Structures are given as structure tokens and as C-alpha cells.
PDB file as gemmi writes it, atoms N, CA and C in Angstrom:
CRYST1    1.000    1.000    1.000  90.00  90.00  90.00 P 1                      
ATOM      1  N   MET A   1      -4.768  14.895  -2.529  1.00  0.00           N  
ATOM      2  CA  MET A   1      -4.783  14.321  -3.863  1.00  0.00           C  
ATOM      3  C   MET A   1      -5.334  12.899  -3.777  1.00  0.00           C  
ATOM      4  N   ASP A   2      -6.323  12.585  -4.591  1.00  0.00           N  
ATOM      5  CA  ASP A   2      -6.949  11.269  -4.611  1.00  0.00           C  
ATOM      6  C   ASP A   2      -6.170  10.306  -5.509  1.00  0.00           C  
ATOM      7  N   PHE A   3      -6.593   9.022  -5.446  1.00  0.00           N  
ATOM      8  CA  PHE A   3      -5.961   7.986  -6.258  1.00  0.00           C  
ATOM      9  C   PHE A   3      -5.964   8.368  -7.733  1.00  0.00           C  
ATOM     10  N   ASN A   4      -7.130   8.796  -8.231  1.00  0.00           N  
ATOM     11  CA  ASN A   4      -7.218   9.103  -9.663  1.00  0.00           C  
ATOM     12  C   ASN A   4      -6.278  10.240 -10.051  1.00  0.00           C  
ATOM     13  N   GLN A   5      -6.138  11.235  -9.202  1.00  0.00           N  
ATOM     14  CA  GLN A   5      -5.243  12.348  -9.504  1.00  0.00           C  
ATOM     15  C   GLN A   5      -3.778  11.906  -9.483  1.00  0.00           C  
ATOM     16  N   ARG A   6      -3.430  11.061  -8.524  1.00  0.00           N  
ATOM     17  CA  ARG A   6      -2.049  10.556  -8.461  1.00  0.00           C  
ATOM     18  C   ARG A   6      -1.728   9.696  -9.678  1.00  0.00           C  
ATOM     19  N   LEU A   7      -2.674   8.838 -10.050  1.00  0.00           N  
ATOM     20  CA  LEU A   7      -2.465   7.975 -11.213  1.00  0.00           C  
ATOM     21  C   LEU A   7      -2.342   8.803 -12.483  1.00  0.00           C  
ATOM     22  N   LYS A   8      -3.169   9.820 -12.611  1.00  0.00           N  
ATOM     23  CA  LYS A   8      -3.116  10.691 -13.787  1.00  0.00           C  
ATOM     24  C   LYS A   8      -1.764  11.404 -13.868  1.00  0.00           C  
ATOM     25  N   ARG A   9      -1.273  11.881 -12.722  1.00  0.00           N  
ATOM     26  CA  ARG A   9       0.025  12.560 -12.697  1.00  0.00           C  
ATOM     27  C   ARG A   9       1.145  11.599 -13.087  1.00  0.00           C  
ATOM     28  N   LEU A  10       1.116  10.390 -12.548  1.00  0.00           N  
ATOM     29  CA  LEU A  10       2.133   9.390 -12.889  1.00  0.00           C  
ATOM     30  C   LEU A  10       2.051   9.026 -14.362  1.00  0.00           C  
ATOM     31  N   SER A  11       0.846   8.956 -14.890  1.00  0.00           N  
ATOM     32  CA  SER A  11       0.644   8.636 -16.299  1.00  0.00           C  
ATOM     33  C   SER A  11       1.236   9.718 -17.198  1.00  0.00           C  
ATOM     34  N   ALA A  12       1.102  10.956 -16.793  1.00  0.00           N  
ATOM     35  CA  ALA A  12       1.642  12.069 -17.577  1.00  0.00           C  
ATOM     36  C   ALA A  12       3.165  12.081 -17.557  1.00  0.00           C  
ATOM     37  N   GLU A  13       3.743  11.579 -16.478  1.00  0.00           N  
ATOM     38  CA  GLU A  13       5.201  11.589 -16.331  1.00  0.00           C  
ATOM     39  C   GLU A  13       5.876  10.456 -17.091  1.00  0.00           C  
ATOM     40  N   LYS A  14       5.162   9.363 -17.321  1.00  0.00           N  
ATOM     41  CA  LYS A  14       5.774   8.173 -17.923  1.00  0.00           C  
ATOM     42  C   LYS A  14       5.008   7.771 -19.170  1.00  0.00           C  
ATOM     43  N   GLU A  15       5.680   7.647 -20.261  1.00  0.00           N  
ATOM     44  CA  GLU A  15       5.071   7.199 -21.508  1.00  0.00           C  
ATOM     45  C   GLU A  15       5.860   6.029 -22.074  1.00  0.00           C  
ATOM     46  N   PRO A  16       5.286   5.051 -22.713  1.00  0.00           N  
ATOM     47  CA  PRO A  16       3.854   4.734 -22.699  1.00  0.00           C  
ATOM     48  C   PRO A  16       3.504   4.122 -21.352  1.00  0.00           C  
ATOM     49  N   PHE A  17       2.478   4.594 -20.772  1.00  0.00           N  
ATOM     50  CA  PHE A  17       2.149   4.224 -19.397  1.00  0.00           C  
ATOM     51  C   PHE A  17       0.944   3.294 -19.309  1.00  0.00           C  
ATOM     52  N   LYS A  18      -0.158   3.715 -19.890  1.00  0.00           N  
ATOM     53  CA  LYS A  18      -1.411   2.985 -19.714  1.00  0.00           C  
ATOM     54  C   LYS A  18      -1.332   1.549 -20.216  1.00  0.00           C  
ATOM     55  N   GLY A  19      -0.766   1.360 -21.381  1.00  0.00           N  
ATOM     56  CA  GLY A  19      -0.667   0.010 -21.935  1.00  0.00           C  
ATOM     57  C   GLY A  19       0.213  -0.889 -21.102  1.00  0.00           C  
ATOM     58  N   ASP A  20       1.365  -0.381 -20.685  1.00  0.00           N  
ATOM     59  CA  ASP A  20       2.280  -1.174 -19.869  1.00  0.00           C  
ATOM     60  C   ASP A  20       1.664  -1.514 -18.515  1.00  0.00           C  
ATOM     61  N   LEU A  21       1.080  -0.522 -17.873  1.00  0.00           N  
ATOM     62  CA  LEU A  21       0.469  -0.754 -16.570  1.00  0.00           C  
ATOM     63  C   LEU A  21      -0.705  -1.724 -16.697  1.00  0.00           C  
ATOM     64  N   ALA A  22      -1.514  -1.539 -17.716  1.00  0.00           N  
ATOM     65  CA  ALA A  22      -2.671  -2.412 -17.926  1.00  0.00           C  
ATOM     66  C   ALA A  22      -2.226  -3.866 -18.114  1.00  0.00           C  
ATOM     67  N   ARG A  23      -1.200  -4.090 -18.921  1.00  0.00           N  
ATOM     68  CA  ARG A  23      -0.697  -5.450 -19.120  1.00  0.00           C  
ATOM     69  C   ARG A  23      -0.185  -6.035 -17.808  1.00  0.00           C  
ATOM     70  N   PHE A  24       0.522  -5.233 -17.029  1.00  0.00           N  
ATOM     71  CA  PHE A  24       1.108  -5.713 -15.783  1.00  0.00           C  
ATOM     72  C   PHE A  24       0.037  -6.121 -14.777  1.00  0.00           C  
ATOM     73  N   ILE A  25      -1.031  -5.363 -14.688  1.00  0.00           N  
ATOM     74  CA  ILE A  25      -2.057  -5.677 -13.682  1.00  0.00           C  
ATOM     75  C   ILE A  25      -3.198  -6.529 -14.244  1.00  0.00           C  
ATOM     76  N   GLY A  26      -3.200  -6.757 -15.552  1.00  0.00           N  
ATOM     77  CA  GLY A  26      -4.180  -7.661 -16.157  1.00  0.00           C  
ATOM     78  C   GLY A  26      -5.529  -7.051 -16.460  1.00  0.00           C  
ATOM     79  N   VAL A  27      -5.531  -5.770 -16.883  1.00  0.00           N  
ATOM     80  CA  VAL A  27      -6.779  -5.124 -17.296  1.00  0.00           C  
ATOM     81  C   VAL A  27      -6.572  -4.498 -18.668  1.00  0.00           C  
ATOM     82  N   HIS A  28      -7.661  -4.079 -19.302  1.00  0.00           N  
ATOM     83  CA  HIS A  28      -7.592  -3.390 -20.588  1.00  0.00           C  
ATOM     84  C   HIS A  28      -7.056  -1.976 -20.346  1.00  0.00           C  
ATOM     85  N   TYR A  29      -6.304  -1.433 -21.302  1.00  0.00           N  
ATOM     86  CA  TYR A  29      -5.717  -0.104 -21.107  1.00  0.00           C  
ATOM     87  C   TYR A  29      -6.771   0.985 -20.907  1.00  0.00           C  
ATOM     88  N   LEU A  30      -7.974   0.784 -21.444  1.00  0.00           N  
ATOM     89  CA  LEU A  30      -9.039   1.769 -21.229  1.00  0.00           C  
ATOM     90  C   LEU A  30      -9.478   1.822 -19.765  1.00  0.00           C  
ATOM     91  N   GLN A  31      -9.276   0.709 -19.052  1.00  0.00           N  
ATOM     92  CA  GLN A  31      -9.630   0.693 -17.637  1.00  0.00           C  
ATOM     93  C   GLN A  31      -8.734   1.651 -16.848  1.00  0.00           C  
ATOM     94  N   ILE A  32      -7.488   1.797 -17.257  1.00  0.00           N  
ATOM     95  CA  ILE A  32      -6.580   2.749 -16.603  1.00  0.00           C  
ATOM     96  C   ILE A  32      -7.143   4.162 -16.759  1.00  0.00           C  
ATOM     97  N   SER A  33      -7.661   4.473 -17.944  1.00  0.00           N  
ATOM     98  CA  SER A  33      -8.295   5.786 -18.156  1.00  0.00           C  
ATOM     99  C   SER A  33      -9.506   5.960 -17.254  1.00  0.00           C  
ATOM    100  N   ARG A  34     -10.267   4.899 -17.066  1.00  0.00           N  
ATOM    101  CA  ARG A  34     -11.433   4.981 -16.173  1.00  0.00           C  
ATOM    102  C   ARG A  34     -10.998   5.267 -14.740  1.00  0.00           C  
ATOM    103  N   TYR A  35      -9.891   4.658 -14.326  1.00  0.00           N  
ATOM    104  CA  TYR A  35      -9.361   4.940 -12.988  1.00  0.00           C  
ATOM    105  C   TYR A  35      -8.931   6.399 -12.879  1.00  0.00           C  
ATOM    106  N   GLU A  36      -8.278   6.891 -13.925  1.00  0.00           N  
ATOM    107  CA  GLU A  36      -7.805   8.282 -13.915  1.00  0.00           C  
ATOM    108  C   GLU A  36      -8.953   9.279 -13.865  1.00  0.00           C  
ATOM    109  N   GLU A  37     -10.035   8.968 -14.534  1.00  0.00           N  
ATOM    110  CA  GLU A  37     -11.188   9.886 -14.599  1.00  0.00           C  
ATOM    111  C   GLU A  37     -12.175   9.660 -13.460  1.00  0.00           C  
ATOM    112  N   LYS A  38     -11.835   8.800 -12.544  1.00  0.00           N  
ATOM    113  CA  LYS A  38     -12.658   8.489 -11.371  1.00  0.00           C  
ATOM    114  C   LYS A  38     -13.991   7.871 -11.766  1.00  0.00           C  
ATOM    115  N   GLU A  39     -14.015   7.192 -12.917  1.00  0.00           N  
ATOM    116  CA  GLU A  39     -15.201   6.469 -13.341  1.00  0.00           C  
ATOM    117  C   GLU A  39     -15.226   5.081 -12.705  1.00  0.00           C  
ATOM    118  N   ALA A  40     -14.070   4.643 -12.201  1.00  0.00           N  
ATOM    119  CA  ALA A  40     -13.945   3.335 -11.565  1.00  0.00           C  
ATOM    120  C   ALA A  40     -12.810   3.410 -10.553  1.00  0.00           C  
ATOM    121  N   THR A  41     -12.867   2.529  -9.578  1.00  0.00           N  
ATOM    122  CA  THR A  41     -11.819   2.411  -8.571  1.00  0.00           C  
ATOM    123  C   THR A  41     -11.393   0.957  -8.537  1.00  0.00           C  
ATOM    124  N   PRO A  42     -10.093   0.694  -8.564  1.00  0.00           N  
ATOM    125  CA  PRO A  42      -9.652  -0.703  -8.561  1.00  0.00           C  
ATOM    126  C   PRO A  42      -9.945  -1.373  -7.221  1.00  0.00           C  
ATOM    127  N   PHE A  43     -10.223  -2.672  -7.286  1.00  0.00           N  
ATOM    128  CA  PHE A  43     -10.381  -3.453  -6.067  1.00  0.00           C  
ATOM    129  C   PHE A  43      -9.033  -3.557  -5.366  1.00  0.00           C  
ATOM    130  N   ALA A  44      -9.031  -4.006  -4.147  1.00  0.00           N  
ATOM    131  CA  ALA A  44      -7.815  -4.061  -3.328  1.00  0.00           C  
ATOM    132  C   ALA A  44      -6.700  -4.858  -4.001  1.00  0.00           C  
ATOM    133  N   ASP A  45      -7.035  -5.990  -4.618  1.00  0.00           N  
ATOM    134  CA  ASP A  45      -5.985  -6.795  -5.253  1.00  0.00           C  
ATOM    135  C   ASP A  45      -5.360  -6.057  -6.437  1.00  0.00           C  
ATOM    136  N   LEU A  46      -6.167  -5.323  -7.198  1.00  0.00           N  
ATOM    137  CA  LEU A  46      -5.610  -4.536  -8.307  1.00  0.00           C  
ATOM    138  C   LEU A  46      -4.834  -3.339  -7.792  1.00  0.00           C  
ATOM    139  N   MET A  47      -5.269  -2.755  -6.690  1.00  0.00           N  
ATOM    140  CA  MET A  47      -4.536  -1.642  -6.100  1.00  0.00           C  
ATOM    141  C   MET A  47      -3.130  -2.094  -5.705  1.00  0.00           C  
ATOM    142  N   THR A  48      -3.038  -3.300  -5.169  1.00  0.00           N  
ATOM    143  CA  THR A  48      -1.732  -3.859  -4.807  1.00  0.00           C  
ATOM    144  C   THR A  48      -0.873  -4.056  -6.047  1.00  0.00           C  
ATOM    145  N   LYS A  49      -1.474  -4.554  -7.122  1.00  0.00           N  
ATOM    146  CA  LYS A  49      -0.725  -4.752  -8.368  1.00  0.00           C  
ATOM    147  C   LYS A  49      -0.266  -3.413  -8.940  1.00  0.00           C  
ATOM    148  N   VAL A  50      -1.114  -2.390  -8.865  1.00  0.00           N  
ATOM    149  CA  VAL A  50      -0.749  -1.061  -9.360  1.00  0.00           C  
ATOM    150  C   VAL A  50       0.431  -0.526  -8.558  1.00  0.00           C  
ATOM    151  N   SER A  51       0.355  -0.633  -7.246  1.00  0.00           N  
ATOM    152  CA  SER A  51       1.446  -0.116  -6.416  1.00  0.00           C  
ATOM    153  C   SER A  51       2.733  -0.891  -6.670  1.00  0.00           C  
ATOM    154  N   ASN A  52       2.639  -2.209  -6.868  1.00  0.00           N  
ATOM    155  CA  ASN A  52       3.828  -3.005  -7.186  1.00  0.00           C  
ATOM    156  C   ASN A  52       4.403  -2.620  -8.547  1.00  0.00           C  
ATOM    157  N   ALA A  53       3.529  -2.410  -9.515  1.00  0.00           N  
ATOM    158  CA  ALA A  53       3.987  -2.047 -10.863  1.00  0.00           C  
ATOM    159  C   ALA A  53       4.715  -0.710 -10.857  1.00  0.00           C  
ATOM    160  N   LEU A  54       4.264   0.199 -10.020  1.00  0.00           N  
ATOM    161  CA  LEU A  54       4.848   1.539  -9.975  1.00  0.00           C  
ATOM    162  C   LEU A  54       5.942   1.669  -8.914  1.00  0.00           C  
ATOM    163  N   CYS A  55       6.188   0.567  -8.195  1.00  0.00           N  
ATOM    164  CA  CYS A  55       7.186   0.566  -7.110  1.00  0.00           C  
ATOM    165  C   CYS A  55       6.890   1.663  -6.093  1.00  0.00           C  
ATOM    166  N   LEU A  56       5.623   1.778  -5.747  1.00  0.00           N  
ATOM    167  CA  LEU A  56       5.175   2.778  -4.778  1.00  0.00           C  
ATOM    168  C   LEU A  56       4.360   2.087  -3.693  1.00  0.00           C  
ATOM    169  N   PRO A  57       4.395   2.626  -2.480  1.00  0.00           N  
ATOM    170  CA  PRO A  57       3.544   2.045  -1.440  1.00  0.00           C  
ATOM    171  C   PRO A  57       2.066   2.299  -1.737  1.00  0.00           C  
ATOM    172  N   SER A  58       1.240   1.348  -1.377  1.00  0.00           N  
ATOM    173  CA  SER A  58      -0.209   1.492  -1.589  1.00  0.00           C  
ATOM    174  C   SER A  58      -0.743   2.738  -0.907  1.00  0.00           C  
ATOM    175  N   ASP A  59      -0.181   3.069   0.252  1.00  0.00           N  
ATOM    176  CA  ASP A  59      -0.637   4.248   0.981  1.00  0.00           C  
ATOM    177  C   ASP A  59      -0.489   5.514   0.154  1.00  0.00           C  
ATOM    178  N   PHE A  60       0.586   5.602  -0.628  1.00  0.00           N  
ATOM    179  CA  PHE A  60       0.784   6.786  -1.463  1.00  0.00           C  
ATOM    180  C   PHE A  60      -0.320   6.897  -2.498  1.00  0.00           C  
ATOM    181  N   LEU A  61      -0.640   5.798  -3.140  1.00  0.00           N  
ATOM    182  CA  LEU A  61      -1.675   5.825  -4.180  1.00  0.00           C  
ATOM    183  C   LEU A  61      -3.057   6.106  -3.613  1.00  0.00           C  
ATOM    184  N   MET A  62      -3.314   5.603  -2.424  1.00  0.00           N  
ATOM    185  CA  MET A  62      -4.632   5.800  -1.832  1.00  0.00           C  
ATOM    186  C   MET A  62      -4.706   7.075  -1.012  1.00  0.00           C  
ATOM    187  N   SER A  63      -3.620   7.813  -0.972  1.00  0.00           N  
ATOM    188  CA  SER A  63      -3.509   9.072  -0.225  1.00  0.00           C  
ATOM    189  C   SER A  63      -3.874   8.908   1.240  1.00  0.00           C  
ATOM    190  N   VAL A  64      -3.439   7.804   1.799  1.00  0.00           N  
ATOM    191  CA  VAL A  64      -3.699   7.542   3.205  1.00  0.00           C  
ATOM    192  C   VAL A  64      -2.483   7.951   4.018  1.00  0.00           C  
ATOM    193  N   SER A  65      -2.702   8.771   4.987  1.00  0.00           N  
ATOM    194  CA  SER A  65      -1.655   9.115   5.944  1.00  0.00           C  
ATOM    195  C   SER A  65      -2.296   9.138   7.317  1.00  0.00           C  
ATOM    196  N   SER A  66      -1.502   9.070   8.336  1.00  0.00           N  
ATOM    197  CA  SER A  66      -2.069   9.079   9.677  1.00  0.00           C  
ATOM    198  C   SER A  66      -2.817  10.385   9.941  1.00  0.00           C  
ATOM    199  N   ASP A  67      -2.333  11.488   9.397  1.00  0.00           N  
ATOM    200  CA  ASP A  67      -3.028  12.762   9.568  1.00  0.00           C  
ATOM    201  C   ASP A  67      -4.394  12.734   8.888  1.00  0.00           C  
ATOM    202  N   ASN A  68      -4.445  12.194   7.651  1.00  0.00           N  
ATOM    203  CA  ASN A  68      -5.730  12.100   6.949  1.00  0.00           C  
ATOM    204  C   ASN A  68      -6.718  11.224   7.712  1.00  0.00           C  
ATOM    205  N   LEU A  69      -6.226  10.095   8.209  1.00  0.00           N  
ATOM    206  CA  LEU A  69      -7.105   9.209   8.958  1.00  0.00           C  
ATOM    207  C   LEU A  69      -7.593   9.875  10.236  1.00  0.00           C  
ATOM    208  N   ALA A  70      -6.690  10.537  10.906  1.00  0.00           N  
ATOM    209  CA  ALA A  70      -7.068  11.192  12.162  1.00  0.00           C  
ATOM    210  C   ALA A  70      -8.094  12.285  11.912  1.00  0.00           C  
ATOM    211  N   ASN A  71      -7.914  13.033  10.854  1.00  0.00           N  
ATOM    212  CA  ASN A  71      -8.850  14.123  10.566  1.00  0.00           C  
ATOM    213  C   ASN A  71     -10.199  13.632  10.085  1.00  0.00           C  
ATOM    214  N   SER A  72     -10.220  12.533   9.348  1.00  0.00           N  
ATOM    215  CA  SER A  72     -11.476  12.101   8.755  1.00  0.00           C  
ATOM    216  C   SER A  72     -12.248  11.088   9.585  1.00  0.00           C  
ATOM    217  N   LYS A  73     -11.561  10.280  10.400  1.00  0.00           N  
ATOM    218  CA  LYS A  73     -12.257   9.209  11.085  1.00  0.00           C  
ATOM    219  C   LYS A  73     -12.192   9.304  12.600  1.00  0.00           C  
ATOM    220  N   LEU A  74     -11.096   9.792  13.110  1.00  0.00           N  
ATOM    221  CA  LEU A  74     -10.927   9.828  14.556  1.00  0.00           C  
ATOM    222  C   LEU A  74     -10.688  11.249  15.016  1.00  0.00           C  
ATOM    223  N   THR A  75     -11.167  11.534  16.199  1.00  0.00           N  
ATOM    224  CA  THR A  75     -10.920  12.866  16.747  1.00  0.00           C  
ATOM    225  C   THR A  75      -9.734  12.866  17.701  1.00  0.00           C  
ATOM    226  N   ASP A  76      -9.304  11.688  18.144  1.00  0.00           N  
ATOM    227  CA  ASP A  76      -8.195  11.582  19.077  1.00  0.00           C  
ATOM    228  C   ASP A  76      -6.977  11.000  18.366  1.00  0.00           C  
ATOM    229  N   LYS A  77      -5.983  11.841  18.056  1.00  0.00           N  
ATOM    230  CA  LYS A  77      -4.800  11.385  17.327  1.00  0.00           C  
ATOM    231  C   LYS A  77      -4.009  10.356  18.134  1.00  0.00           C  
ATOM    232  N   GLU A  78      -4.024  10.432  19.452  1.00  0.00           N  
ATOM    233  CA  GLU A  78      -3.332   9.443  20.269  1.00  0.00           C  
ATOM    234  C   GLU A  78      -3.953   8.060  20.076  1.00  0.00           C  
ATOM    235  N   LEU A  79      -5.242   8.023  19.925  1.00  0.00           N  
ATOM    236  CA  LEU A  79      -5.937   6.765  19.696  1.00  0.00           C  
ATOM    237  C   LEU A  79      -5.485   6.147  18.372  1.00  0.00           C  
ATOM    238  N   LEU A  80      -5.284   6.971  17.364  1.00  0.00           N  
ATOM    239  CA  LEU A  80      -4.835   6.478  16.071  1.00  0.00           C  
ATOM    240  C   LEU A  80      -3.456   5.849  16.172  1.00  0.00           C  
ATOM    241  N   ASN A  81      -2.543   6.508  16.893  1.00  0.00           N  
ATOM    242  CA  ASN A  81      -1.185   5.976  17.058  1.00  0.00           C  
ATOM    243  C   ASN A  81      -1.219   4.704  17.879  1.00  0.00           C  
TER     244      ASN A  81                                                      
END                                                                             
């Protein structure tokens, strides 16, 4: 699951979501829709604000796990650890 899919799922679970999140991170609420539709990706500083606003680790939002990294970038899992 990508960032946009996770954000869309969280948005569906919490209402009103886009306006509150947008105010918290300092963007227009339409920008949240752009993130959900994968028309835009937040910069690192906004990603941190999004994760703080949702009380979630950044890794969860970016779908980063050691297994994903090992499969996509490294062939030696011991090297990753």
C-alpha cells in the first residue's frame, strides 16, 4: 500500500479529515486530495507534519519496512540489518 492509498483510507475513516489535516500541516484542503489521488507527493517536512498530525510513524505512511527495502534495493538482507 502506497502513501496515497494509506492517506485515502485514513481519510475515509475520519471525518472531517481533509480540512483539519490541511490546517494542521499548513496546506489547502485540496492539496490533501491531490496527495490521495497521487497527483502530488508531500515533501519530507510535510510528511513529518502529516505523520505527527495522525500520530503515526512516518514509516507507516511511506510504507517503508525492512522487508520492502531489502526486496527493492538490496539483495542481502543481512547487509540491510
